[in-house]
N, C-alpha and C positions, 0 to 999 in steps of 0.2 A: 504494500500500500504506500504510494508516495504521500508525503506529508511535509508541511512546513514546520520547521523547528521554531517553536514559540519561546522555549526556555531550555537550556541545557547547562545545568550546574552540577556540582558535586552532590547536591541535595535532591534534585528533581529534573525530570525531562517532561516537557509538554509538547505534544504534536497536534497539528490541526490540519484538517482537509475539509473541502466544501462539497456540496452537492455538485455532481458533474465530474468529480475526480475519477479518472480512468485507472483501474487496477486489475490485478489477476486474482482469481479465486478458483477453488475446485468446482468443476461443472457438477451440479447436483440437482435433484428434484425436491429434496426435503433436507432438513438439518440432520435427521437420522441417517439419511443416505450418505452424507459426508463421513459420518463415523464408520459406516461399512467400508467406504472407499479407503479411509485411513488404515483400518484394520487389515484390509487385503492389499494395501499398497498399490491400488489401481486407479488413482485419481488422474484426471487430466485438467490442466488449467485452462480457463477461458478468460478473455478480457471482458470486463463489464464496467458499469458506471455506478458510483456511489449514489444510491437513490434517496438516502435520508437527507436531512438538513446538515448544516455544518457539524463537524465532529471535533471535539477537543478531548484529547486523551492525556491525562495528567498522571505521571508515574513517579511517586517518591522513590529515591534511590534504594535499590535492594528490595522494594516491596513486591509481594507476590500478587499484585493486582494493579489495575489502572482505574482511575476515577474519571467518569465522563459526566459532565453536566448535560442532562438530556433535555432538549428543547423542541418545541413544536415548530411548524414552518414559519410562524411569526417571530420566533426567537425567544418566546417566553419559557422560562425554566419550568419544566413539568416533572422533574425528578432527577435522581442521581443513579447512574449505572456503574456498578463496580465489577469490572471484568476480571475474573480470577485467571491469573496467567503466571508463567515463569518470569522471574525478574529479568529486566532487559539486559541483553549482552550487546556491547558495542562491536560493530564490524567495520570493514573498510567502506561499506556502502550505506551504513545507517545503523539500525538496531534490529535484533532478533529476539523474539519471545515465543512462547508456546501457549496457546489458549487452552485452558483447562475445563472448558465446557460449562461448568457451574458458574453462576453469577449471583450478585446481590443487587437488588433494586431498592432504592429508598425514596421516600416522599421528598418534595422540594424543601420542606422545612425540617427534614431529618427526624420527624416525629414517629416514623414507622419504617419498617423494612421487610423484605421477603426474599426467599431464595427463588432463583429463576433457573429453569432447565435441569431440575433434579432428575427428570426422566432421561435426559441425554447423558448425564453423568452415569446413571445406572446402566444404560446401554453401552457406554464406553467401557465400563468395568466388565460387563458380560462379554464384550468382544475382545477383551484382553488389552485394550489400550491403556487402562489404569489398573494397577495392582491394588489390593486392599490397603497397603501402606500409602500408595499415592493418593487414593481417595481420602484417607485420613489427613494427609498433608494438604489436599485441596480444601477440605472442610476447615482446617486450621487457618488457611489463608483467608477463607471467608469470614472466620471469626475475627481475624485482624481487621478486616474491612468493617465489620459490624461494630467492633469496638470504637473505631473512628467515628462512625455514624452516631452511635449512642452517646459519645462524648461531645458531639457536635464540634469536631476538630476544626481548627481555623482553616485548614486546607480547603474546606467547602466554601467558606465565606470568601476566601481569596479568589476563587475561580467562578463564583456564582454570577458575577457581573461582567466577566471578561468577554470581550467581543473582538473579532479579527479586524484588522485594518480593512476598511471598505475597498481599498485598491487591490487587495489580494484576490486572485482568482484561483481556480483549481491548480494544485501543483502539477507539473508536467509528469507524464507517465515515466516509470522507472525503465531504464535500459540496462538489463542484467546480462546482456550478451558480452 
């Protein structure tokens, strides 16, 4: 996924991309289909376009999650999405992480939260993508995100009102050849 680097410090990385950003993803018919493809190592990439609104992905250094302020098409904050994932690893062309399927979704004011995609985590475990120990580690990562939500950590306030520069357009597609 090509992205604009908003911040890159020892404490945090924040990446942004807009609707219309071209990227590659596994060709699939459903989210569970992706898990089958990963388990069988039979995926093919397809180029597609980011269909959602602007996306801001905020990752505290070493954290096993990314925090996304979730907005509607008008830009109003409608919630927080905590994507559980391997901590970022810097590479020659950007960053690499591994999505862990399970997510935490919180209300805009952080007064409540819920798990998202527990069925997909269970399917990933059934397919052998996640060992029982890995599932425990994923849930522990979720507990870390929940602790920040319940504490109303300042990271949420810091990014609640952030908006991209109006002159920014979609980042150019990645050339990985």
